ZADOSE-297739 format. One record per residue: residue number from 1; residue in three letters; chain; x, y, z of N, C-alpha, C in turn. Coordinates in Angstrom, 3 decimals, padded with zeros to 6 digits. Layout:
BEGIN
@num NUM, residuo ALA, cadena A, nx X, ny Y, nz Z, cax X, cay Y, caz Z, cx X, cy Y, cz Z;
...
end
This chain:
BEGIN
@num 1, residuo MET, cadena A, nx 121.192, ny 071.654, nz 049.352, cax 121.976, cay 072.109, caz 050.481, cx 121.104, cy 072.064, cz 051.740;
@num 2, residuo MET, cadena A, nx 121.645, ny 071.381, nz 052.703, cax 120.884, cay 071.147, caz 053.920, cx 121.532, cy 072.009, cz 055.030;
@num 3, residuo THR, cadena A, nx 120.671, ny 072.802, nz 055.679, cax 121.154, cay 073.641, caz 056.761, cx 120.378, cy 073.228, cz 058.014;
@num 4, residuo LEU, cadena A, nx 121.069, ny 073.435, nz 059.135, cax 120.418, cay 073.230, caz 060.430, cx 119.654, cy 074.380, cz 060.826;
@num 5, residuo ASP, cadena A, nx 118.532, ny 074.170, nz 061.469, cax 117.713, cay 075.192, caz 061.968, cx 118.277, cy 075.815, cz 063.200;
@num 6, residuo PRO, cadena A, nx 118.659, ny 077.123, nz 063.250, cax 119.260, cay 077.640, caz 064.476, cx 118.366, cy 077.613, cz 065.634;
@num 7, residuo VAL, cadena A, nx 117.010, ny 077.580, nz 065.419, cax 116.100, cay 077.571, caz 066.504, cx 116.113, cy 076.279, cz 067.306;
@num 8, residuo THR, cadena A, nx 116.472, ny 075.213, nz 066.656, cax 116.446, cay 073.900, caz 067.303, cx 117.776, cy 073.459, cz 067.858;
@num 9, residuo GLN, cadena A, nx 118.733, ny 074.294, nz 067.831, cax 120.120, cay 073.957, caz 068.303, cx 120.338, cy 074.425, cz 069.697;
@num 10, residuo GLY, cadena A, nx 121.087, ny 073.619, nz 070.428, cax 121.687, cay 073.997, caz 071.682, cx 120.725, cy 074.766, cz 072.687;
@num 11, residuo SER, cadena A, nx 121.314, ny 075.760, nz 073.381, cax 120.578, cay 076.408, caz 074.418, cx 119.442, cy 077.265, cz 073.868;
@num 12, residuo ASP, cadena A, nx 119.481, ny 077.581, nz 072.548, cax 118.407, cay 078.348, caz 071.971, cx 117.092, cy 077.555, cz 072.023;
@num 13, residuo ARG, cadena A, nx 117.263, ny 076.252, nz 071.898, cax 116.023, cay 075.376, caz 071.977, cx 115.456, cy 075.427, cz 073.366;
@num 14, residuo HIS, cadena A, nx 116.267, ny 075.590, nz 074.399, cax 115.696, cay 075.670, caz 075.808, cx 115.000, cy 076.939, cz 075.976;
@num 15, residuo LEU, cadena A, nx 115.412, ny 077.980, nz 075.228, cax 114.674, cay 079.309, caz 075.411, cx 113.238, cy 079.158, cz 074.858;
@num 16, residuo LEU, cadena A, nx 113.060, ny 078.294, nz 073.911, cax 111.736, cay 078.048, caz 073.357, cx 110.855, cy 077.033, cz 074.102;
@num 17, residuo THR, cadena A, nx 111.425, ny 076.187, nz 074.816, cax 110.687, cay 075.072, caz 075.374, cx 110.725, cy 075.078, cz 076.916;
@num 18, residuo HIS, cadena A, nx 111.715, ny 075.630, nz 077.527, cax 111.797, cay 075.589, caz 079.028, cx 111.668, cy 076.931, cz 079.652;
@num 19, residuo LYS, cadena A, nx 110.520, ny 077.174, nz 080.140, cax 110.220, cay 078.513, caz 080.687, cx 111.122, cy 079.010, cz 081.757;
@num 20, residuo ASP, cadena A, nx 111.474, ny 078.093, nz 082.637, cax 112.351, cay 078.484, caz 083.820, cx 113.727, cy 078.848, cz 083.230;
@num 21, residuo TYR, cadena A, nx 114.277, ny 078.107, nz 082.408, cax 115.639, cay 078.432, caz 081.843, cx 115.543, cy 079.808, cz 081.120;
@num 22, residuo ALA, cadena A, nx 114.479, ny 079.968, nz 080.341, cax 114.316, cay 081.152, caz 079.549, cx 114.278, cy 082.390, cz 080.520;
@num 23, residuo MET, cadena A, nx 113.520, ny 082.252, nz 081.639, cax 113.359, cay 083.326, caz 082.531, cx 114.755, cy 083.648, cz 083.186;
@num 24, residuo GLU, cadena A, nx 115.517, ny 082.616, nz 083.499, cax 116.811, cay 082.863, caz 084.122, cx 117.722, cy 083.648, cz 083.158;
@num 25, residuo VAL, cadena A, nx 117.707, ny 083.313, nz 081.898, cax 118.585, cay 083.948, caz 080.908, cx 118.110, cy 085.350, cz 080.737;
@num 26, residuo ILE, cadena A, nx 116.800, ny 085.558, nz 080.585, cax 116.265, cay 086.880, caz 080.368, cx 116.529, cy 087.815, cz 081.549;
@num 27, residuo GLU, cadena A, nx 116.340, ny 087.225, nz 082.721, cax 116.557, cay 088.136, caz 083.916, cx 118.044, cy 088.451, cz 084.123;
@num 28, residuo SER, cadena A, nx 118.914, ny 087.557, nz 083.595, cax 120.310, cay 087.855, caz 083.639, cx 120.697, cy 088.892, cz 082.644;
@num 29, residuo ILE, cadena A, nx 119.979, ny 089.099, nz 081.630, cax 120.231, cay 090.081, caz 080.581, cx 119.503, cy 091.351, cz 080.818;
@num 30, residuo ILE, cadena A, nx 118.189, ny 091.333, nz 081.098, cax 117.418, cay 092.527, caz 081.272, cx 117.324, cy 092.810, cz 082.726;
@num 31, residuo LYS, cadena A, nx 117.737, ny 093.996, nz 083.182, cax 117.604, cay 094.452, caz 084.578, cx 116.667, cy 095.686, cz 084.484;
@num 32, residuo ASP, cadena A, nx 116.056, ny 095.898, nz 085.673, cax 115.141, cay 096.989, caz 085.764, cx 115.844, cy 098.371, cz 085.373;
@num 33, residuo LYS, cadena A, nx 117.037, ny 098.434, nz 085.668, cax 117.699, cay 099.716, caz 085.358, cx 117.949, cy 099.830, cz 083.834;
@num 34, residuo ASP, cadena A, nx 117.859, ny 098.722, nz 083.066, cax 117.945, cay 098.779, caz 081.573, cx 116.628, cy 099.227, cz 080.954;
@num 35, residuo VAL, cadena A, nx 115.543, ny 099.077, nz 081.618, cax 114.256, cay 099.427, caz 081.065, cx 114.070, cy 100.949, cz 081.225;
@num 36, residuo ASP, cadena A, nx 113.582, ny 101.546, nz 080.235, cax 113.323, cay 102.961, caz 080.197, cx 112.423, cy 103.343, cz 081.357;
@num 37, residuo PRO, cadena A, nx 112.777, ny 104.217, nz 082.225, cax 111.943, cay 104.592, caz 083.375, cx 110.620, cy 105.217, cz 083.023;
@num 38, residuo TYR, cadena A, nx 110.581, ny 105.785, nz 081.808, cax 109.337, cay 106.398, caz 081.330, cx 108.478, cy 105.483, cz 080.503;
@num 39, residuo ALA, cadena A, nx 108.999, ny 104.217, nz 080.392, cax 108.166, cay 103.224, caz 079.644, cx 106.929, cy 102.896, cz 080.444;
@num 40, residuo GLU, cadena A, nx 105.895, ny 102.390, nz 079.747, cax 104.713, cay 102.040, caz 080.453, cx 104.802, cy 100.812, cz 081.303;
@num 41, residuo GLN, cadena A, nx 105.740, ny 099.892, nz 080.983, cax 105.856, cay 098.634, caz 081.768, cx 107.274, cy 098.415, cz 082.165;
@num 42, residuo ALA, cadena A, nx 107.406, ny 097.965, nz 083.365, cax 108.710, cay 097.536, caz 083.841, cx 108.701, cy 095.932, cz 083.792;
@num 43, residuo THR, cadena A, nx 109.834, ny 095.314, nz 084.026, cax 109.859, cay 093.881, caz 083.918, cx 108.949, cy 093.190, cz 084.928;
@num 44, residuo GLU, cadena A, nx 108.699, ny 093.760, nz 086.092, cax 107.750, cay 093.093, caz 086.998, cx 106.344, cy 093.085, cz 086.438;
@num 45, residuo LYS, cadena A, nx 105.911, ny 094.176, nz 085.771, cax 104.553, cay 094.247, caz 085.237, cx 104.430, cy 093.357, cz 084.013;
@num 46, residuo LEU, cadena A, nx 105.522, ny 093.215, nz 083.318, cax 105.506, cay 092.282, caz 082.182, cx 105.206, cy 090.898, cz 082.545;
@num 47, residuo GLY, cadena A, nx 105.819, ny 090.393, nz 083.579, cax 105.585, cay 089.074, caz 084.141, cx 106.400, cy 088.055, cz 083.444;
@num 48, residuo ALA, cadena A, nx 106.400, ny 086.853, nz 084.090, cax 107.316, cay 085.754, caz 083.541, cx 106.802, cy 085.291, cz 082.218;
@num 49, residuo SER, cadena A, nx 105.484, ny 085.149, nz 081.992, cax 105.092, cay 084.597, caz 080.693, cx 105.246, cy 085.603, cz 079.645;
@num 50, residuo GLY, cadena A, nx 105.142, ny 086.859, nz 079.904, cax 105.373, cay 087.907, caz 078.936, cx 106.848, cy 087.913, cz 078.510;
@num 51, residuo LEU, cadena A, nx 107.754, ny 087.797, nz 079.460, cax 109.151, cay 087.771, caz 079.181, cx 109.525, cy 086.487, cz 078.364;
@num 52, residuo PHE, cadena A, nx 108.905, ny 085.478, nz 078.748, cax 109.101, cay 084.174, caz 078.025, cx 108.657, cy 084.263, cz 076.563;
@num 53, residuo ASN, cadena A, nx 107.503, ny 084.899, nz 076.352, cax 107.051, cay 085.066, caz 074.995, cx 107.891, cy 086.032, cz 074.266;
@num 54, residuo LEU, cadena A, nx 108.425, ny 087.060, nz 074.888, cax 109.336, cay 087.964, caz 074.296, cx 110.644, cy 087.330, cz 073.857;
@num 55, residuo ALA, cadena A, nx 111.193, ny 086.451, nz 074.797, cax 112.375, cay 085.657, caz 074.472, cx 112.178, cy 084.753, cz 073.283;
@num 56, residuo ARG, cadena A, nx 111.033, ny 084.135, nz 073.269, cax 110.698, cay 083.217, caz 072.122, cx 110.729, cy 083.987, cz 070.814;
@num 57, residuo ALA, cadena A, nx 109.997, ny 085.100, nz 070.848, cax 109.979, cay 085.980, caz 069.590, cx 111.359, cy 086.405, cz 069.235;
@num 58, residuo LEU, cadena A, nx 112.217, ny 086.821, nz 070.200, cax 113.526, cay 087.255, caz 069.822, cx 114.326, cy 086.082, cz 069.263;
@num 59, residuo VAL, cadena A, nx 114.248, ny 084.875, nz 069.789, cax 114.958, cay 083.723, caz 069.249, cx 114.470, cy 083.465, cz 067.877;
@num 60, residuo HIS, cadena A, nx 113.156, ny 083.528, nz 067.546, cax 112.713, cay 083.378, caz 066.262, cx 113.145, cy 084.459, cz 065.294;
@num 61, residuo MET, cadena A, nx 113.294, ny 085.686, nz 065.724, cax 113.783, cay 086.744, caz 064.932, cx 115.229, cy 086.562, cz 064.617;
@num 62, residuo LYS, cadena A, nx 115.991, ny 086.069, nz 065.561, cax 117.379, cay 085.855, caz 065.319, cx 117.582, cy 084.774, cz 064.286;
@num 63, residuo ALA, cadena A, nx 116.761, ny 083.722, nz 064.426, cax 116.795, cay 082.559, caz 063.504, cx 116.525, cy 083.077, cz 062.062;
@num 64, residuo LEU, cadena A, nx 115.485, ny 083.884, nz 061.959, cax 115.142, cay 084.435, caz 060.645, cx 116.245, cy 085.348, cz 060.052;
@num 65, residuo GLN, cadena A, nx 116.837, ny 086.074, nz 060.959, cax 117.978, cay 086.930, caz 060.521, cx 119.181, cy 086.078, cz 060.044;
@num 66, residuo ASP, cadena A, nx 119.453, ny 085.008, nz 060.767, cax 120.563, cay 084.109, caz 060.323, cx 120.240, cy 083.494, cz 059.036;
@num 67, residuo ARG, cadena A, nx 119.008, ny 083.018, nz 058.829, cax 118.620, cay 082.502, caz 057.580, cx 118.723, cy 083.476, cz 056.453;
@num 68, residuo GLY, cadena A, nx 118.342, ny 084.711, nz 056.699, cax 118.372, cay 085.758, caz 055.689, cx 119.770, cy 086.049, cz 055.248;
@num 69, residuo ILE, cadena A, nx 120.710, ny 086.090, nz 056.259, cax 122.109, cay 086.335, caz 055.969, cx 122.709, cy 085.170, cz 055.111;
@num 70, residuo ALA, cadena A, nx 122.288, ny 083.939, nz 055.460, cax 122.792, cay 082.754, caz 054.718, cx 122.297, cy 082.877, cz 053.299;
@num 71, residuo LYS, cadena A, nx 121.005, ny 083.267, nz 053.129, cax 120.464, cay 083.319, caz 051.839, cx 121.086, cy 084.459, cz 050.990;
@num 72, residuo GLU, cadena A, nx 121.448, ny 085.521, nz 051.692, cax 122.142, cay 086.589, caz 050.913, cx 123.478, cy 086.135, cz 050.385;
@num 73, residuo GLY, cadena A, nx 124.177, ny 085.332, nz 051.188, cax 125.420, cay 084.685, caz 050.746, cx 125.249, cy 083.848, cz 049.533;
@num 74, residuo VAL, cadena A, nx 124.190, ny 082.996, nz 049.479, cax 123.891, cay 082.170, caz 048.405, cx 123.566, cy 082.922, cz 047.193;
@num 75, residuo ILE, cadena A, nx 122.811, ny 084.033, nz 047.339, cax 122.374, cay 084.863, caz 046.257, cx 123.560, cy 085.567, cz 045.659;
@num 76, residuo ALA, cadena A, nx 124.456, ny 086.069, nz 046.540, cax 125.712, cay 086.737, caz 046.020, cx 126.516, cy 085.704, cz 045.229;
@num 77, residuo HIS, cadena A, nx 126.660, ny 084.544, nz 045.723, cax 127.456, cay 083.496, caz 045.001, cx 126.738, cy 083.215, cz 043.641;
@num 78, residuo LEU, cadena A, nx 125.456, ny 083.118, nz 043.579, cax 124.775, cay 082.864, caz 042.304, cx 124.934, cy 083.986, cz 041.323;
@num 79, residuo HIS, cadena A, nx 124.890, ny 085.242, nz 041.823, cax 125.119, cay 086.414, caz 040.976, cx 126.515, cy 086.365, cz 040.375;
@num 80, residuo LYS, cadena A, nx 127.574, ny 085.929, nz 041.156, cax 128.925, cay 085.807, caz 040.596, cx 128.892, cy 084.724, cz 039.488;
@num 81, residuo CYS, cadena A, nx 128.259, ny 083.595, nz 039.816, cax 128.245, cay 082.523, caz 038.845, cx 127.549, cy 082.968, cz 037.516;
@num 82, residuo ILE, cadena A, nx 126.471, ny 083.706, nz 037.661, cax 125.710, cay 084.152, caz 036.456, cx 126.625, cy 085.141, cz 035.636;
@num 83, residuo LYS, cadena A, nx 127.272, ny 086.002, nz 036.379, cax 128.131, cay 086.954, caz 035.690, cx 129.287, cy 086.275, cz 034.911;
@num 84, residuo ASN, cadena A, nx 129.869, ny 085.277, nz 035.593, cax 130.951, cay 084.445, caz 034.913, cx 130.377, cy 083.765, cz 033.713;
@num 85, residuo LEU, cadena A, nx 129.209, ny 083.182, nz 033.816, cax 128.628, cay 082.476, caz 032.682, cx 128.289, cy 083.403, cz 031.529;
@num 86, residuo THR, cadena A, nx 127.765, ny 084.620, nz 031.950, cax 127.489, cay 085.579, caz 030.938, cx 128.696, cy 086.125, cz 030.182;
@num 87, residuo ASP, cadena A, nx 129.755, ny 086.274, nz 030.925, cax 131.001, cay 086.724, caz 030.314, cx 131.553, cy 085.620, cz 029.372;
@num 88, residuo ALA, cadena A, nx 131.490, ny 084.336, nz 029.868, cax 131.914, cay 083.255, caz 028.942, cx 131.070, cy 083.185, cz 027.685;
@num 89, residuo GLN, cadena A, nx 129.744, ny 083.411, nz 027.883, cax 128.859, cay 083.371, caz 026.726, cx 129.237, cy 084.432, cz 025.658;
@num 90, residuo LYS, cadena A, nx 129.499, ny 085.614, nz 026.186, cax 129.952, cay 086.800, caz 025.303, cx 131.197, cy 086.416, cz 024.506;
@num 91, residuo GLN, cadena A, nx 132.139, ny 085.815, nz 025.299, cax 133.418, cay 085.396, caz 024.562, cx 133.133, cy 084.386, cz 023.495;
@num 92, residuo TYR, cadena A, nx 132.345, ny 083.382, nz 023.769, cax 131.975, cay 082.361, caz 022.793, cx 131.257, cy 082.945, cz 021.595;
@num 93, residuo LYS, cadena A, nx 130.358, ny 083.867, nz 021.820, cax 129.657, cay 084.509, caz 020.745, cx 130.606, cy 085.340, cz 019.857;
@num 94, residuo CYS, cadena A, nx 131.526, ny 086.009, nz 020.475, cax 132.547, cay 086.765, caz 019.708, cx 133.426, cy 085.810, cz 018.878;
@num 95, residuo ALA, cadena A, nx 133.859, ny 084.718, nz 019.501, cax 134.644, cay 083.734, caz 018.753, cx 133.862, cy 083.128, cz 017.606;
@num 96, residuo LEU, cadena A, nx 132.619, ny 082.856, nz 017.850, cax 131.744, cay 082.290, caz 016.790, cx 131.590, cy 083.218, cz 015.620;
@num 97, residuo ARG, cadena A, nx 131.475, ny 084.524, nz 015.942, cax 131.264, cay 085.534, caz 014.883, cx 132.571, cy 085.552, cz 014.057;
@num 98, residuo THR, cadena A, nx 133.720, ny 085.494, nz 014.776, cax 134.987, cay 085.542, caz 014.048, cx 135.130, cy 084.269, cz 013.149;
@num 99, residuo LEU, cadena A, nx 134.859, ny 083.181, nz 013.639, cax 134.929, cay 081.871, caz 012.870, cx 133.958, cy 081.954, cz 011.637;
@num 100, residuo ASN, cadena A, nx 132.768, ny 082.416, nz 011.896, cax 131.762, cay 082.526, caz 010.759, cx 132.252, cy 083.458, cz 009.714;
@num 101, residuo GLN, cadena A, nx 132.911, ny 084.585, nz 010.206, cax 133.484, cay 085.514, caz 009.184, cx 134.585, cy 084.878, cz 008.348;
@num 102, residuo GLU, cadena A, nx 135.399, ny 084.123, nz 009.058, cax 136.546, cay 083.446, caz 008.358, cx 136.005, cy 082.384, cz 007.402;
@num 103, residuo VAL, cadena A, nx 135.027, ny 081.652, nz 007.774, cax 134.375, cay 080.623, caz 006.935, cx 133.724, cy 081.316, cz 005.639;
@num 104, residuo LYS, cadena A, nx 133.074, ny 082.418, nz 005.955, cax 132.520, cay 083.192, caz 004.784, cx 133.610, cy 083.698, cz 003.775;
@num 105, residuo GLU, cadena A, nx 134.638, ny 084.141, nz 004.312, cax 135.762, cay 084.583, caz 003.511, cx 136.397, cy 083.479, cz 002.723;
@num 106, residuo LEU, cadena A, nx 136.597, ny 082.306, nz 003.388, cax 137.187, cay 081.133, caz 002.722, cx 136.224, cy 080.618, cz 001.659;
@num 107, residuo ARG, cadena A, nx 134.937, ny 080.633, nz 001.866, cax 133.933, cay 080.196, caz 000.911, cx 133.997, cy 081.094, cz -000.350;
@num 108, residuo GLU, cadena A, nx 134.057, ny 082.364, nz -000.083, cax 134.124, cay 083.311, caz -001.295, cx 135.485, cy 083.117, cz -001.998;
@num 109, residuo LYS, cadena A, nx 136.546, ny 082.774, nz -001.354, cax 137.772, cay 082.506, caz -002.056, cx 137.689, cy 081.290, cz -002.887;
@num 110, residuo LEU, cadena A, nx 137.100, ny 080.248, nz -002.283, cax 136.900, cay 079.000, caz -003.084, cx 136.012, cy 079.227, cz -004.238;
@num 111, residuo GLU, cadena A, nx 134.898, ny 079.891, nz -004.117, cax 134.054, cay 080.195, caz -005.234, cx 134.724, cy 080.909, cz -006.385;
@num 112, residuo GLU, cadena A, nx 135.590, ny 081.974, nz -005.855, cax 136.295, cay 082.777, caz -006.884, cx 137.331, cy 081.865, cz -007.666;
@num 113, residuo LYS, cadena A, nx 137.999, ny 081.015, nz -006.935, cax 138.983, cay 080.077, caz -007.601, cx 138.247, cy 079.124, cz -008.496;
@num 114, residuo GLY, cadena A, nx 137.112, ny 078.737, nz -008.053, cax 136.339, cay 077.834, caz -008.950, cx 135.903, cy 078.415, cz -010.232;
@num 115, residuo ARG, cadena A, nx 135.556, ny 079.761, nz -010.152, cax 135.138, cay 080.508, caz -011.295, cx 136.387, cy 080.705, cz -012.198;
@num 116, residuo GLN, cadena A, nx 137.515, ny 080.999, nz -011.631, cax 138.702, cay 081.155, caz -012.377, cx 139.109, cy 079.958, cz -013.149;
@num 117, residuo LYS, cadena A, nx 138.935, ny 078.785, nz -012.603, cax 139.325, cay 077.568, caz -013.258, cx 138.351, cy 077.286, cz -014.432;
@num 118, residuo LYS, cadena A, nx 137.140, ny 077.670, nz -014.301, cax 136.173, cay 077.415, caz -015.380, cx 136.459, cy 078.321, cz -016.586;
@num 119, residuo GLU, cadena A, nx 137.075, ny 079.465, nz -016.374, cax 137.312, cay 080.384, caz -017.414, cx 138.499, cy 079.985, cz -018.134;
end
């Protein structure tokens, strides 16, 4: 199964490679009023490269989150498949036991009839 890497798609890729674009996007999202006034750093103190690095880290985290969610879906699907196969295996084992019991009973009947003919 081949999946595309979310980090290398579309505008997300620009956040990783184009500092000016990343800064425009970040500055449109993060405003000084959004930053906790009691925090040690405001956006001006953080600087452009710091915000760029922060954006890059966030994009990587989002990509990892997306991959994790996709893997969870695959794992859930595999668990369902395993459960179905286990249920089918139980049914086959039960049918096999029944058939073996029937064969055993038929064999005993044949042996008994064979003994009766000899007498």
